[in-house]
C-alpha positions in Angstrom: 61.6 102.0 115.7 62.6 98.6 117.1 61.6 97.4 120.6 63.9 97.7 123.5 65.7 94.5 124.4 67.1 93.8 127.9 70.7 92.6 128.0 73.2 91.9 130.8 76.7 92.1 129.4 78.2 91.5 132.9 76.4 90.3 136.1 74.6 93.2 137.7 74.9 95.5 134.7 71.5 95.5 132.9 70.9 97.7 129.9 68.1 98.4 127.4 69.3 98.3 123.8 67.7 99.0 120.4 69.1 97.4 117.3 69.1 98.7 113.7 68.2 96.7 110.6 71.7 95.1 110.6 71.3 93.9 114.2 73.9 96.3 115.6 73.3 98.4 118.7 71.6 101.7 117.8 70.8 103.0 121.3 72.1 101.7 124.7 70.6 102.9 128.0 71.3 101.8 131.6 68.2 100.2 133.2 68.3 102.4 136.3 68.5 105.7 134.4 65.9 104.6 131.9 63.4 103.5 134.7 63.9 106.8 136.5 63.4 108.8 133.3 60.2 106.8 132.5 58.8 107.5 135.9 59.5 111.3 135.6 57.6 111.6 132.3 53.9 112.1 132.1 53.3 111.0 128.5 50.0 111.4 126.8 50.1 108.2 124.7 50.0 104.5 125.5 53.0 102.5 124.6 53.3 99.0 123.1 55.2 96.3 125.0 58.9 96.9 124.6 58.5 100.6 123.9 58.1 101.8 127.5 60.3 104.8 127.0 58.0 106.2 124.3 54.8 106.7 126.3 52.7 105.7 129.3 52.3 102.1 130.2 
């Protein structure tokens, strides 16, 4: 799976996106919701940089 990339399509609207092999958006998540979800989870594995939603940091 590709790393999350931070984009800001309009000022104040930040989102994490993942891209597929063609460079098109595969997954788009709002930063606030993603951050809150990351903090609620107690993952058992460490994550690599750019993959914070897939384990502990």
